[in-house]
Structure formats: C-alpha cells, structure tokens
C-alpha positions as CSV (number, residue, x, y, z in Angstrom):
1,M,84.0,134.2,39.9
2,P,86.0,137.5,40.2
3,R,86.0,139.6,37.1
4,G,87.6,142.8,35.9
5,P,90.4,144.6,37.8
6,Y,89.8,142.5,40.9
7,A,90.3,139.3,39.0
8,K,93.5,140.7,37.4
9,G,94.7,141.6,40.8
10,V,94.1,138.2,42.2
11,A,95.8,136.6,39.2
12,K,98.8,138.9,39.6
13,R,99.1,138.2,43.3
14,E,99.1,134.4,42.6
15,E,101.7,134.9,39.9
16,I,103.9,136.8,42.4
17,L,103.6,134.1,45.0
18,T,104.3,131.3,42.6
19,T,107.3,133.1,41.2
20,A,108.6,134.0,44.7
21,L,108.3,130.4,45.8
22,S,110.4,129.3,42.8
23,V,113.0,132.1,43.3
24,V,113.4,131.3,47.0
25,S,113.6,127.6,46.3
26,E,116.2,127.9,43.6
27,H,118.3,130.8,44.7
28,G,117.8,130.9,48.5
29,F,116.4,133.4,50.9
30,S,119.4,135.8,50.4
31,G,118.7,135.8,46.7
32,A,115.1,136.8,47.1
33,S,115.1,140.6,47.8
34,V,112.0,142.6,47.1
35,R,113.7,144.1,44.1
36,E,114.7,140.8,42.7
37,L,111.2,139.4,43.1
38,A,109.8,142.5,41.6
39,D,112.1,142.2,38.6
40,A,111.0,138.6,38.1
41,V,107.3,139.5,37.7
42,G,107.8,142.8,35.8
43,L,107.0,145.2,38.6
44,T,108.8,147.9,40.7
45,P,109.4,147.1,44.3
46,A,106.6,149.5,45.3
47,G,104.3,147.9,42.8
48,L,105.1,144.5,44.2
49,L,104.4,145.5,47.8
50,H,101.1,147.1,46.7
51,Y,99.7,143.6,46.5
52,F,100.9,142.6,50.1
53,G,101.4,145.8,52.1
54,S,104.8,144.9,53.5
55,K,107.9,142.8,52.9
56,D,107.0,140.6,55.9
57,E,103.5,140.0,54.7
58,L,104.8,139.1,51.3
59,F,107.2,136.5,52.8
60,I,104.4,135.1,55.0
61,Q,102.2,134.6,52.0
62,V,105.1,132.8,50.3
63,L,105.2,130.4,53.2
64,R,101.4,130.0,53.0
65,K,101.9,129.1,49.3
66,R,104.6,126.6,50.3
67,D,102.3,125.0,52.8
68,E,99.6,124.7,50.1
69,V,101.9,123.1,47.6
70,D,103.5,120.7,50.2
71,A,100.1,119.7,51.6
72,A,98.9,118.7,48.1
73,R,102.0,116.7,47.4
74,F,102.8,115.0,50.8
75,L,100.1,115.2,53.5
76,P,97.5,112.5,53.7
77,D,93.9,113.3,52.8
78,D,90.8,111.5,54.0
79,S,91.4,108.7,51.4
80,T,95.0,108.1,52.5
81,D,95.8,105.2,54.9
82,V,96.8,106.8,58.1
83,A,99.5,104.1,58.6
84,E,101.5,105.9,55.9
85,L,101.9,109.0,58.1
86,P,105.4,108.2,59.4
87,D,106.7,107.6,55.8
88,V,104.9,110.7,54.6
89,W,106.4,112.9,57.3
90,V,109.9,111.5,56.6
91,R,109.5,112.3,52.9
92,L,108.3,115.8,53.7
93,I,111.3,116.6,55.9
94,R,113.7,115.2,53.4
95,H,112.1,117.3,50.7
96,N,112.8,120.4,52.9
97,A,116.5,119.6,52.6
98,E,116.1,120.1,48.8
99,V,114.8,123.7,49.3
100,P,117.2,125.3,51.8
101,G,116.0,128.8,50.9
102,L,112.5,128.0,52.1
103,V,113.8,126.4,55.2
104,A,115.8,129.6,55.9
105,L,112.8,131.8,55.2
106,F,110.6,129.7,57.5
107,S,113.2,129.9,60.3
108,R,113.8,133.6,60.0
109,M,110.1,134.5,60.0
110,A,109.5,132.1,62.9
111,A,112.0,134.3,64.9
112,A,109.6,137.2,64.4
113,A,106.5,135.3,65.6
114,D,106.9,136.4,69.2
115,D,105.8,139.9,68.2
116,A,102.0,139.9,68.3
117,S,101.9,142.8,65.8
118,S,103.9,140.9,63.2
119,P,102.1,139.0,60.4
120,A,104.4,136.1,61.4
121,H,102.6,135.8,64.7
122,D,99.2,135.0,63.3
123,Y,100.6,132.7,60.6
124,F,102.7,130.6,63.0
125,A,100.0,130.4,65.7
126,A,97.3,129.3,63.2
127,R,99.6,127.0,61.3
128,G,100.9,125.3,64.5
129,A,97.4,124.8,65.8
130,Q,96.1,123.3,62.6
131,L,99.2,121.1,62.2
132,R,98.9,119.8,65.7
133,A,95.2,119.1,65.3
134,Q,95.8,117.1,62.1
135,M,98.7,115.2,63.7
136,T,96.8,114.5,66.9
137,D,93.9,113.0,64.9
138,A,96.3,110.8,62.9
139,L,98.3,109.7,65.9
140,T,95.1,108.9,67.8
141,R,94.1,106.6,65.0
142,L,97.6,105.0,65.0
143,Q,97.3,104.5,68.7
144,A,93.8,102.9,68.2
145,D,95.2,100.3,65.8
146,G,98.3,99.6,68.0
147,S,100.9,101.1,65.7
148,V,101.9,103.9,68.2
149,T,102.2,103.7,71.9
150,D,99.3,105.1,74.0
151,R,101.6,105.7,77.0
152,V,102.0,109.3,75.8
153,P,98.9,111.3,74.8
154,A,98.5,111.8,71.0
155,E,98.4,115.6,71.5
156,L,101.7,115.5,73.3
157,L,103.3,113.3,70.6
158,A,102.0,115.7,68.0
159,R,103.8,118.6,69.8
160,M,107.0,116.5,70.0
161,L,106.9,115.8,66.3
162,Q,106.3,119.5,65.5
163,A,109.1,120.6,67.9
164,L,111.5,118.1,66.5
165,T,110.8,119.0,62.9
166,D,111.2,122.8,63.5
167,G,114.3,122.3,65.6
168,L,115.9,120.0,63.1
169,Q,115.6,122.6,60.4
170,L,117.4,125.1,62.5
171,Q,120.2,122.7,63.2
172,W,120.3,121.6,59.5
173,L,120.8,125.2,58.3
174,V,124.0,125.3,60.4
175,D,125.1,121.7,59.7
176,P,123.5,120.5,56.4
177,D,125.4,117.2,56.3
178,F,123.1,115.2,58.5
179,D,119.9,113.5,57.4
180,M,116.9,115.1,59.0
181,G,114.6,112.2,58.0
182,S,116.6,109.8,60.1
183,L,115.7,111.6,63.3
184,I,112.0,111.6,62.4
185,E,112.3,107.9,61.7
186,A,113.9,107.5,65.1
187,L,111.1,109.4,66.8
188,F,108.5,107.1,65.2
189,E,110.5,104.1,66.2
190,L,110.6,105.2,69.8
191,A,106.8,105.8,69.6
192,R,106.1,102.1,68.7
193,P,104.4,100.1,71.5
194,A,106.9,98.6,74.0
195,D,106.0,95.0,73.1
196,D,106.9,95.8,69.4
197,H,110.4,96.7,70.6
198,V,110.6,93.5,72.6
199,R,109.5,91.4,69.6
200,G,112.0,93.3,67.4
201,R,114.9,92.2,69.7
202,G,113.8,88.6,69.7
C-alpha cells in the first residue's frame, strides 16, 4: 500500500477527480474551467495541473472516473443475467440525459481523438475496443439463447450499438427534448429474431 508523499499524491488526485466529476455533472462542462476545479479542491490552477500534466489529460481522467462509476452502477458483471443487457443499456443512456455536462465533455474530447498525439486518442481507442469486446460477448450469448438475431454478427451489432449511443448523445446535446433510451429500445427490438416479430404481430 502506498505511503508517505506518494500516498498523499494518489489521494489528492482521487479527490480532484471525484470533485471534478461532481462539478461537471452539476454545473456543466462550461462551468468546469481549470480555475474553478482548482478552487473546489483548494489548489491553484498550476497546482491542479501538476497532478495531470495538462488540461486535456485532466478531462480524460475525469471521463475515466465517470466510466468507473457508471460501470459499477449499471454494467453487468459475471453474476448478472445477460438477458438484462438491453434494459441495462437503456437505463445507462437515460442516466446520461441527467448529466449533460459529462455528455458534452465526452463529445468534445471525442472530437480530439483523431489526433494521435492527444490523450483523447488512446482513451477513446482503448475504451471503444473494451466496450465492443464486452458487448460482443454479451450479444453472442443473447444470440445463443435466441434472444437476438444471428443474421448479423455479434461484433457488428456491438459496433452498431456503440455508434448509435455516441451519435445519439451528439444529437441530444442539440435537441435535448427527445428520449435517447427509446432509440436504444428500438435497436434491440429490431435485433430480435424475425420469428419473434412475426409472433408479436399475431
């Protein structure tokens, strides 16, 4: 277990991330300048960035913290019935509508991910690959038990779900009156086996 100055540095970094996550969630991305975040944890802007190296790295680490919190709250673990995946994903996307500042932060940092020198590049590349792997595994199991069509490979369905989720958030930032969860529900409905749709019309 870390001790001494290193342990204090780790603890302070965690405090900064937890505080920044709360500030962005409550006050929006525009209300989360480095100075405001520094004030919230009793540091100067330079002192705050000492723990992260740059403003972009700070915000990427805030997104990582968001992922950690959301995964613990929403995403299935090994003990969770995979059949719950559609409902879990809908709850997650509807939760995002409650934290527009984090959605804005995610979308703005995603726009920088095409630059291989940006910390956003590695974050989004690794996050996307991990998410698709998890979703592919879950969708493969749903296909095996007949809950999801096997006419489309599970890996492709996972990419479709990821693309829809990310794209919806961009649209929602401009037009926040529609329900993002309803479109995720529609995708899972379309992914049901064809005979299920036929029985549903009977």
